[in-house]
C-alpha positions as CSV (number, residue, x, y, z in Angstrom):
1,M,-48.1,-3.3,-5.9
2,S,-51.2,-3.1,-3.7
3,E,-53.0,-1.6,-6.6
4,A,-52.4,-4.7,-8.7
5,N,-55.2,-7.1,-9.7
6,W,-54.0,-10.2,-7.8
7,R,-55.4,-13.5,-8.9
8,K,-55.1,-17.0,-7.5
9,S,-55.9,-20.4,-8.9
10,S,-59.5,-21.8,-8.6
11,Y,-57.7,-24.9,-7.3
12,S,-56.9,-23.0,-4.1
13,G,-60.3,-24.1,-2.8
14,A,-62.5,-22.7,-0.2
15,G,-61.6,-21.7,3.3
16,D,-59.5,-18.8,4.7
17,G,-57.6,-18.4,1.4
18,N,-54.2,-18.5,2.9
19,S,-51.3,-20.5,1.6
20,C,-52.0,-19.7,-2.0
21,I,-49.7,-18.3,-4.7
22,E,-51.2,-15.2,-6.2
23,L,-50.2,-13.6,-9.5
24,A,-50.5,-10.2,-11.0
25,L,-49.5,-8.7,-14.3
26,I,-48.0,-5.2,-13.8
27,G,-47.0,-3.7,-17.1
28,T,-44.8,-6.4,-18.7
29,T,-43.8,-7.9,-15.3
30,V,-45.4,-10.9,-13.7
31,A,-45.5,-10.5,-9.9
32,L,-46.0,-13.5,-7.5
33,R,-46.6,-13.6,-3.8
34,E,-48.0,-15.9,-1.1
35,S,-51.4,-14.9,0.1
36,D,-50.3,-15.2,3.8
37,D,-47.4,-12.8,3.2
38,P,-48.5,-10.3,0.6
39,R,-45.7,-7.8,1.4
40,T,-43.0,-10.1,-0.2
41,V,-43.3,-10.0,-3.9
42,L,-41.2,-11.8,-6.6
43,A,-41.1,-10.2,-10.0
44,T,-40.2,-11.9,-13.2
45,T,-41.0,-11.9,-16.9
46,P,-43.7,-14.0,-18.6
47,V,-40.9,-15.9,-20.5
48,K,-39.0,-16.8,-17.4
49,L,-42.1,-17.8,-15.5
50,G,-43.1,-20.0,-18.4
51,A,-39.7,-21.7,-18.4
52,L,-40.0,-22.4,-14.7
53,L,-43.5,-23.9,-15.0
54,R,-42.4,-26.1,-17.9
55,S,-39.4,-27.3,-15.8
56,I,-41.7,-28.1,-12.9
57,K,-44.2,-30.0,-15.1
58,A,-41.4,-32.0,-16.7
59,G,-40.1,-33.0,-13.2
60,E,-36.7,-31.3,-13.7
61,L,-36.8,-29.7,-10.3
62,D,-38.1,-32.7,-8.3
63,H,-34.7,-33.2,-6.7
64,L,-35.1,-29.9,-4.9
65,A,-38.3,-31.0,-3.3
66,A,-36.7,-34.3,-2.2
67,A,-33.7,-32.4,-0.7
68,S,-36.0,-30.1,1.4
69,K,-37.6,-33.2,3.0
70,A,-34.3,-34.6,4.1
């Protein structure tokens, strides 16, 4: 996966570039990783990633963030 064309959001800002989510399209698979730990990669499909992003935007997973702060 080191050969993949990893991209991160322009919203990641300047600085050292750590703590960013990076994405790469490898064939028909979407790969995600954290820039500060590039060896750990999560693989999914575009459809499943789209469903996750829609759920996040709709607030359907907010309870998970609240639980992690407790």
